[in-house]
N, C-alpha and C positions, 0 to 999 in steps of 0.2 A: 597283904597289900592289895591283891585283886579284889578281895571282899570289901576292903575299905573304899576303893575306887568305885565299885558298883553301888555301894551304899550312898556315896556322895552324888553319883549320877541320878540315882532314884530320887534323892531329896530335891535335886534341881528340877527334875521333871514335875514333881509334886508342886514346887513353888511356881513353876511356869504355868501349870494348870490353874493354880490359884489366881495368878495375874490375869490370865485369859478370862477366867470366870468373872473377875472384878471388872474387866474391860467390857464384857458383855452386859453386865448389870448397869454400868455407867452409861453405856450406849443407849439404854432405854430412856435416858434423860436428855437426849439430844432432839431438838425440834427444828424443822425446816421453817425459817422465819417468813418465807414467802407465803406459806400456808397459815402460819400462826397469826400473822397480821391481818386483821379483818377491818375493812374500810366500808363506810356507808355514807350516802347522802340522804338525809332523813327529811321527809316532807310531812309525814303523819306519825303519830305516836306508835301505831302498830308496825311501822317500818323497823323499829328497834329490834323486835323479836322475829321479824320476817327474814329467814335465811336467803330468800331469793333476791333481796336487795343488797346482799354482801358481795364485795369484790376484793380481790387480793393484789398485792404488788407484783410487778414483773421483776423488780430488783430490790434487794435489801442489803447489798454488800457494803454500802457506804457506812452503815451503822453496825452491821454484824459480821463483817469480814467476807473474804472471797468465797468461803464455803456457804455463806448465808444460813448459818446455824446458830441457835441459842442453846447453851448447855445449862442443865440443872433443873429441868422441869419436865413433867409429863402433862400432856393435854394442854399445852400452853396456848393461850389466846390473848392477843394484844388488840384490844378494841380501840379503834380511832373512828369515832362517828362524828359527822358534821351536819349541822342544819343546812338544808339545801341551798339557801341563799346567802346568808351572812357568814356561813361556815363556822359558827360557834361550835366548840369542840368538846366531845366526851372522850376521856382517856382512862381506860381501865386495863389492868393486867390480871388474868385469871389462869388458874392451872389446877389440875387434879392432884398432883403430888410434886414435892420439891426434894431435891437430892439430899439436903441437910436432915430430912426426916429419917434417912436410913444410913447416911454416911457422915460422920462427925467432921472428918478432916477435909471435906470437899466443898468448895464454895460455888454457888451458881452464878451465872452471868448477871450483871446488873442491867436487866432488860429495861426496867423503868427509867433508869438513869440515861441509857443510850437514847431512848425515844424523846426524853425531855430536852435533849440537846437540840432538837430541830423544831419542836412545837413551842410556840410562844406562850407566855404565862396567861392566865385567865381562863384556862380550860376547866371543865367540870369533871369530877370523879364520881359523881352520884347520878345514876340514871334518871331519877325523878327530877332532879334539878335541871338536867339536860332537856328532858321532855317539856318542862315548863318554859324553856327558851323558845320552843316552837311557836308559842303564842305571840312572840315579838317579831316573827318573821314577816308579818304584815307591814312592819315599819321599814323593812329593808327595801331600798330602791337602788337600781343600777347606778354606778358612779359615772361621771364624765358626760360626754356629749354623744347622742345617738348618731351613728353613721349609716346603719343599714338594718332593715327589717326583712325577714324572709320566713317562709313557711315550709315545713316538712310533714309529709303525710305519714301518720302513724297507723300502720296496718292493723295492729291489735285492737286499737280503740276506734279505728275507722274515722278519724278526724285529722284535720290539719293543725299542727302545733306551731305556735308563733315563737320566733327567736329574734333577738336583737344583738347587734354588735356596737359596742361603745368604745370611744377613744378616751383614755384617762391619763392624767398626769398626777404627780405626787402631791400636788397642792389640794386635791379633792379631799374634803373633810372625811376622816375615818378610813380613807383608802390605805394608808400606810399599815394600819393594824390588820385590815382585811387581807392585804397582800401577804403579810407575814403568815397568815393561816393558809392562804391559797398555795404559796410556794412550797409548803411541806409535801404536796403531791409529787413535786418534781423528783424527790429522792426515791420514790417508789416506781416511777415510770420512765425516767430518762437515765440511761446508764452512767453518763458522765456529768450529772447535774451538779450545779453549785448555786448558792444563793448570791444574788447581785447586790451591789451597793445602791439601794433605792434612793438615797439622798442626792445622787448625781442627776441633775436636771436634764441631762441629754437622753434619758430613758423615756420612751413612749410605751404605753400599755394599751392593749386592745383586748376587751373582754367580751365573751359571748354569754348571753343569758336566755333562758327559756321563760316566756311569759305564760303563766298558767292561772287557773281559777281554783280556789279552795273555799267552799261554803259561801260562794258569791263574792269573794274578795280576790282581787288581782295580786298575785305574788310572783316573785322572780327566783329562778334557780340558776346557780352557777354551772355553766357548761364547759368552759375552757378559756384559755387566754394565750396571748403572745406578748413577748417583750422585744422591743426594738431599740438598738442603741444608735444614735446619730453621730457618725464619725465626720470629722472635718476633712474636706478635700480642697486643696489649694486651687485657686485663690479665694473663692467665695461660695463654694458648694458644700453640701453634706452628702454622706452616703449612709442611709439607714441600713443597718445590718440586723437581721432577725437573729436573736440570741436563743430564745427558748419558745417553744410552742407545745401546748398540751391540750388535747381534748380529753376530758375525764371519761374513764371506761364505760359508764352507763350510756354515754352519748356517742361512742365511737361507731364508725360504719354508717353514719347517717348523712354524711356530706358536710359536716360543720367545719372541718379543716379547710376544705376548698372555699367555702363561703368566707371564712376568716381571712385566708391568704389573699383572695381576690379583693376583698374590701380594703385590706391594708395597702395593696398595690395601687388601687384606685385613689386612696387617700393621698399617697405620696405623689401620684401623677399630677395632682393639682398644684404642687409646689414647684415654682421655677428654680428654687435653690437646690433641689435634689438632683444629684448626678445619676444614680441608679440604686436599685434595691438589691442587696445581697443577703447571704446567710452565713452564720458562723458555724463551721464544721458540720454541715448538714448531714443528717442520717439518710439511709437508703430510702426510708419511707417518706421523708421530707422531699427528697429529690423527685420521687414519683409524683407527689402532690404538686410540687412546683411545675413539673413538666405539664401536667394536666391543666393547671390554671393559666400558665403562660401561653400554651397553645390556644386555649379558648380565647384569650385576650387578643392574640396576634391574628386570629382568623378574621378579625374586623378591620385589619390594616390593609390598605391598598397594595403595599409592596409585597404582601404575602398572598396575593391573588393567585389563582390556579395558573394563569398565563405566565406570571413572573416567576413562579416556583420552578417552572420547566427550564428556565435559563440559568439556574444555579443560585447560590447564595451571593448577595450583592451588598455593596455599601449602603444602598438605598434602604435595604431591610434593616441593617444594623442601625442606621441613623434614625429611621422612623420608630423602631422599637425603643431606642433610647430616649428620644425626644417626647414621644407620646405615652409610653408605658414604663419608662425608667428601667428598661431591661438592658443588661450589658451585652456586649458583642458575643461573648462565649455562649450565653444562654439563648440569644437570638439565633445563633447558628444551630443549636440543638433543636429549637422550635422549627426552623426551616427543614431540617432533616425529617422530623416527625410528619410535618405537613407534606413534604415531598413523597414520603412513603404512602401517605393517605391517597395521593393522586397517582401512584404508580401501580400499574398492573403487573404484579410480581410473577404472574404465570407467563408473561411475555419475556423470554430469555434476554433479549437485547435491552429492554427497559430495566429489568432486574439487574443486569450487569452494570448499566449506567449508574443506577442508584448505589449498588455495592461499591463501585470504584469511588463514587463521590464521598461516601462515608469513610471508606478506608483511607482516602487521601488525608482526611483530618486525623484519623486515628494513627496514621503513620508518623506523625510529628515527633513523638519521643524516640522512635527507631531511627529517624533521620538524624536526630541529635547524636545518637550513639555512633552513627557513621562518621559524623564530623569529628567527634572525639577520637575515633580510631585513627583518622588521618593525622591528627595532631600527635598521637602516641607513636606513630611510625617514625617520627622525627626525633623523639627524645627517649624512647625506652629501649632497653637491651632486648635481644631476641627472645630470651626466656620469659621476660616480663610481658612482652607483646603477645606471645603465644597464650599466656594465661588470660589476658583481656579478650583476645579474639575468641577463645573458647566460650567466654561469657556472652559474646555477641553473635553466636552462631546464627547464620542467616536463615537456615531451615527452621530453627526454633523460633526465630522472630516471625516468620511467615505463619507458623502454627498459632503463635500467640495473637497475631493480628487477626487471623480468621476467628479465633475464639472471642476476641474483643468485639468483632463485628456481629457475631451471632448473639452475644449477650446484649449488645445495644439494640439489635433488631427485636429481641424479645421484649425489652423495656419499651420500645416505641409502640409495639403492637398492643401492649397492655394499656398504654395511654389512649390509643385510638379506640380500643374496645370500650373503655370507660367513657370516652367522648361520645361514642355512638349511643350510649345509654342515658346520657345527660339530658 
């Protein structure tokens, strides 16, 4: 009996070892899709083979799951190359080995099918066909109306490059098809991205293009874009809300986001029907960008002068920011605090204390609400229920959280001011 049991245990160990060995071999066929997906914006034929022009997604979970892994391939490479202007697309899937070559009963992921879900039809699968499309890039011109032109100095080339921002609507010929190609980038660089209903005429589109020269011919390259939805505000106003904003990776860190956001704000400032400009679920990076742009704009307003900043946030500031720059009261208050910090000598204890109390007074709002709720609870809760809620609203803990919130805000404001000093 003991011999029989020992034999069975040994057999199970052998089977487990076999399973583990199989898992190890199958693991070799797992690929990180953020590395496997290769993106390019192609201007010249030689860019296709130039590894330095390749960039990769930040996210791929919407197509390949939370693990961002594709199973069934070794050396997987998903090529999504775009012509720089019109965004004509090359789509190819390459790999050095496939799991079915070694394991009959295991199926690889349908990588090609997943990517086809987001890229519109009409793409090339042949590199030579794609390269031939570069010859047509000279026919591509920016859509819509020109709002703003600016220059950025390119240190490597030692020249100033020219950029343009255009305002577009869906009626522009060819724009709908172009936008279908452009929006595919959202899936790779915005964590919660989704495609919009472009047929709704309340959408506004703002696009950034680089104007460059190739063999004596003027061409345009896509740099980035923003979508804005115009919400109705009773009785006769609209509230433009920024929905999506993306500067493509090869152009990031050059100031295009700030140029785009400032241009969009100035565009809506000219419309008497606009109440204010807001953003839908803004990311941390967008908030930083908005702080910088709004502070820059408000510095030109009389109500935000050095003398008036010293007297605290006022209705005059809120009104002028709304009427002249379409900035709501919440954002105007934040701008005031940043500019107040700019004018405060934080080495002076008394002035630093005044500023700290001014900011904490605003930050204390949610805690004050908790205190009001506690007063109501005292009237209607049993002692044991009240004790539970009080423990959640511990005063000492609230003070610690308030101080942490203040220090976080102070760090954010200082980063804005540092960028402003370099602008």
